[in-house]
C-alpha positions in Angstrom: 0.2 -0.4 0.0 1.1 3.6 -1.0 1.0 6.6 1.6 -1.5 8.2 -1.1 -3.7 5.4 -0.3 -3.6 6.5 3.0 -5.0 10.2 1.7 -8.6 11.1 2.9 -10.3 14.3 0.5 -10.9 16.7 2.4 -12.6 20.0 1.8 -10.8 23.7 2.8 -12.3 25.4 6.0 -12.2 28.8 3.5 -15.2 27.6 1.3 -17.8 27.4 3.9 -16.4 31.2 4.3 -17.6 31.8 0.6 -20.1 34.1 -0.7 -22.0 35.5 -4.0 -20.0 39.0 -4.4 -22.2 42.0 -3.6 -24.6 43.5 -6.2 -22.0 46.0 -7.8 -23.0 49.7 -7.8 -22.3 51.9 -11.3 -20.5 55.2 -10.9 -21.5 58.2 -12.6 -18.0 58.7 -13.9 -15.7 58.0 -17.0 -12.4 58.9 -16.5 -10.0 59.9 -13.6 -6.7 61.6 -14.2 -4.7 63.6 -11.9 -4.2 67.2 -11.5 -1.0 67.9 -12.0 -1.1 70.8 -9.1 -3.0 68.7 -6.3 -1.9 65.2 -7.0 -5.5 64.3 -6.5 -7.8 61.8 -8.8 -9.8 64.3 -11.0 -13.7 62.4 -12.0 -15.1 63.3 -15.2 -18.5 62.3 -16.6 -19.6 61.1 -19.9 -19.9 64.9 -21.3 -16.2 65.8 -19.9 -17.7 67.2 -17.0 -15.7 67.4 -13.6 -18.1 65.6 -10.7 -17.6 65.0 -6.8 -17.0 61.6 -6.0 -16.7 62.6 -1.4 -14.6 63.0 0.4 -11.9 61.7 3.0 -9.5 62.3 5.6 -6.2 62.0 5.4 -4.1 60.6 8.4 -0.6 59.8 9.9 0.5 57.4 12.4 3.8 57.2 14.2 5.1 54.0 16.3 8.0 53.4 18.7 9.8 50.2 18.6 10.4 47.9 21.7 14.1 47.5 22.8 15.4 45.0 24.8 19.0 45.4 26.6 22.1 43.6 24.5 22.7 41.7 28.2 19.6 40.3 27.7 18.0 42.6 31.0 14.3 43.0 31.6 15.1 46.0 33.8 15.8 47.6 31.0 13.2 47.3 28.6 11.1 50.1 26.6 7.8 49.4 26.0 6.5 50.0 22.3 3.8 53.8 21.8 1.6 53.8 19.2 -0.2 57.6 18.5 -2.7 58.6 15.3 -3.7 61.7 13.5 -6.7 61.7 11.2 -8.7 65.1 10.1 
């Protein structure tokens, strides 16, 4: 008997989590370009008019790294810290 004869077919665990994609919504824009001055996307409709596609905020994040002493002493360990800023 070979090793492959002992294998049992198993259904992948992720198959039960699959679902159809949600219904898509057609967007009103026909083209997107980049404004050279602002470096932002400009959305245009089929007639070439600029259309507003909504706003989103920007954010920044900072993080300090965890550091340990070179001799392995836990008394000199420093923890890490995180911060964020959004508008």
